[in-house]
Structure formats: structure tokens, C-alpha cells
C-alpha positions in Angstrom: 59.7 92.2 28.7 60.8 92.0 32.4 63.6 90.6 34.3 62.5 89.6 37.9 64.7 88.9 40.7 62.5 86.3 43.2 63.9 86.4 46.9 62.0 85.2 50.1 63.3 84.7 53.7 66.3 86.9 54.0 65.4 87.5 58.0 67.3 91.4 58.0 70.3 89.7 55.6 71.5 91.1 52.9 75.0 91.6 51.2 76.6 92.0 47.8 75.8 88.9 46.5 72.5 89.5 46.6 72.5 93.2 45.4 75.1 92.1 42.0 71.8 89.8 41.3 69.4 92.8 42.2 71.5 95.0 39.6 70.7 92.1 37.1 67.0 92.9 37.7 64.3 94.9 36.1 62.5 94.7 39.4 62.7 92.6 42.2 60.1 90.3 44.0 60.2 89.4 48.2 58.2 86.8 49.0 58.0 87.7 53.0 60.2 87.5 55.9 62.1 90.4 55.4 63.2 90.8 59.0 64.2 94.7 58.5 63.2 97.6 56.3 66.6 98.0 55.7 66.6 95.3 53.4 64.2 96.7 51.4 65.5 100.2 51.2 68.7 98.8 49.9 67.1 96.7 47.0 64.7 99.7 46.6 68.2 102.2 45.8 68.8 100.1 42.6 65.0 98.3 41.4 61.5 98.8 42.2 60.3 96.0 44.8 57.0 94.1 45.1 57.1 92.4 48.1 54.5 90.5 51.2 54.9 90.0 54.5 55.7 87.1 56.2 55.3 85.6 59.7 58.5 87.1 61.3 57.8 90.6 60.1 57.2 93.5 62.6 54.1 96.2 62.4 56.5 98.7 60.4 56.4 96.0 57.5 53.2 94.9 57.6 51.8 98.6 57.2 54.3 99.2 54.2 53.5 95.7 52.8 50.6 93.6 52.1 50.1 89.8 53.3 48.7 89.2 49.8 50.1 90.6 46.6 47.9 90.3 43.4 48.9 92.1 40.0 49.1 91.8 36.7 53.0 92.3 34.9 52.8 92.1 31.2 50.0 89.7 30.4 50.8 87.4 33.6 48.8 87.2 36.5 50.8 86.7 39.8 49.4 85.8 43.4 51.9 86.7 46.3 52.1 85.3 49.7 54.1 84.3 52.1 52.8 81.2 53.4 51.0 79.7 50.6 52.0 76.5 50.3 52.2 74.6 46.8 50.2 72.2 44.2 48.1 69.6 46.0 48.8 71.3 49.5 48.0 74.7 49.5 47.4 76.5 52.6 44.4 76.1 54.2 43.8 80.1 54.0 44.2 80.2 50.4 43.0 76.7 49.2 39.6 78.0 47.9 40.4 81.1 46.5 42.9 79.9 44.4 40.6 77.6 43.0 38.5 80.3 41.9 40.6 82.8 41.3 43.9 81.4 39.7 46.6 83.3 38.7 48.9 82.0 36.5 52.1 82.0 38.7 51.7 81.8 42.3 54.6 82.3 44.5 55.1 81.8 48.3 58.2 81.3 51.1 58.3 80.7 54.2 59.4 76.8 54.1 63.2 78.0 53.0 62.9 75.4 50.0 63.5 76.1 46.8 60.5 74.6 44.6 59.4 75.6 41.2 56.2 73.0 40.4 53.4 73.4 37.5 49.7 72.4 38.9 48.6 70.6 36.4 45.1 70.5 37.9 44.8 74.3 38.0 47.4 75.3 35.2 49.3 77.8 37.6 53.1 77.9 37.8 54.2 77.5 41.1 57.8 79.2 42.8 59.2 79.3 46.1 62.9 80.6 46.0 64.0 79.5 49.1 65.8 81.2 51.6 68.5 84.1 51.0 69.4 84.9 54.2 71.5 83.2 56.8 68.9 82.8 59.3 66.9 79.0 59.0 67.6 75.3 58.5 68.4 75.7 55.0 72.1 74.8 54.1 72.3 77.0 50.5 71.2 80.3 50.0 69.0 80.3 47.1 66.9 82.9 44.9 65.0 82.5 41.4 65.6 84.8 38.7 63.0 84.4 35.5 61.8 86.7 32.4 58.2 87.8 31.6 57.2 88.3 27.9 53.5 89.4 27.5 52.0 85.8 28.8 55.1 83.7 28.9 57.6 82.8 31.7 61.2 82.0 30.4 64.5 81.8 31.1 63.8 80.4 34.7 67.0 80.0 36.4 68.1 79.3 40.2 70.7 80.7 41.7 72.8 79.4 44.7 74.9 81.8 46.8 77.3 80.4 49.3 76.4 78.0 52.0 74.9 80.0 55.2 
């Protein structure tokens, strides 16, 4: 069983509120727009990190993290990418690939809009954790935490931090 903390769009911002939840997780997944590697370094001091780069991330971050991160954890296949869209509105870049090689869990960021929805056509759970940073149009900073045990995703919880 793995406890996952999912965050996105930190835009170079990390604080003790975020780190409190990092300490409770087994792994932290960051879905892009990291902003500065210091964000990841602070998380890595506490827990392992899986990440992708986002559209605002510089060449250094892009050299450390991929555009797409596809992996299996426990028995769940995962695809993380920053700009991916959501069910019935997948980004053009991934639209055909997701139909051919559907993961069980598809995670994207970018929109700063927290969204969890199930794609009945492709049998995919989609998550977007919203934005944990203070830059952008969102009003409330958000993250998601959940557990993966074998092939099950459970105990999904939205974490709302203070207004930005």
C-alpha cells in the first residue's frame, strides 16, 4: 500500500503547510509547473518524488523530469503529464495514445482547476490536483491525497490550503 500526495502548479512556492502533508505520504507526485528545483529539493529531503515538467519550467527542470511519466505502482498503471486535458476533452497531443494505451490513472495539471472524474469510455480515473502555489487565477490552493493498494485507488481526499 502506498500513500500518495499529488500536487501541481507550485510555481516556485512551497511552505510548511504543503510539507506537513508531504511528511504523511509515502510518495509525492508533482504534475508540472514546478517553477524552481528548490521546491522539489525540499520535498525530496522528506519523501521520494515523481514529477513531470510543465510549460513554465526551465531547461534545468526539463533536463531532470520528463514531459510524460508513465509507470506502474502496486498494480495500477499511471500516466502523468502537465497539459493533458480530461475525459472527453483530452489534449490533442495525447488523444490517440490514451485510447490505444489507456492507463488506469491519468493525471494532469495546468488548469489550476481541481478535478477528479471517471472516463467511462476508456475506463480511466482522471485527477487534476489544482494548484498548490500562489501564482495564477485560482482562489484556493489545493492538493489531493489518496492510497493505492494492489489495483485499487482509495481514500481519495481533497486538501484545501488557505486562500492564496
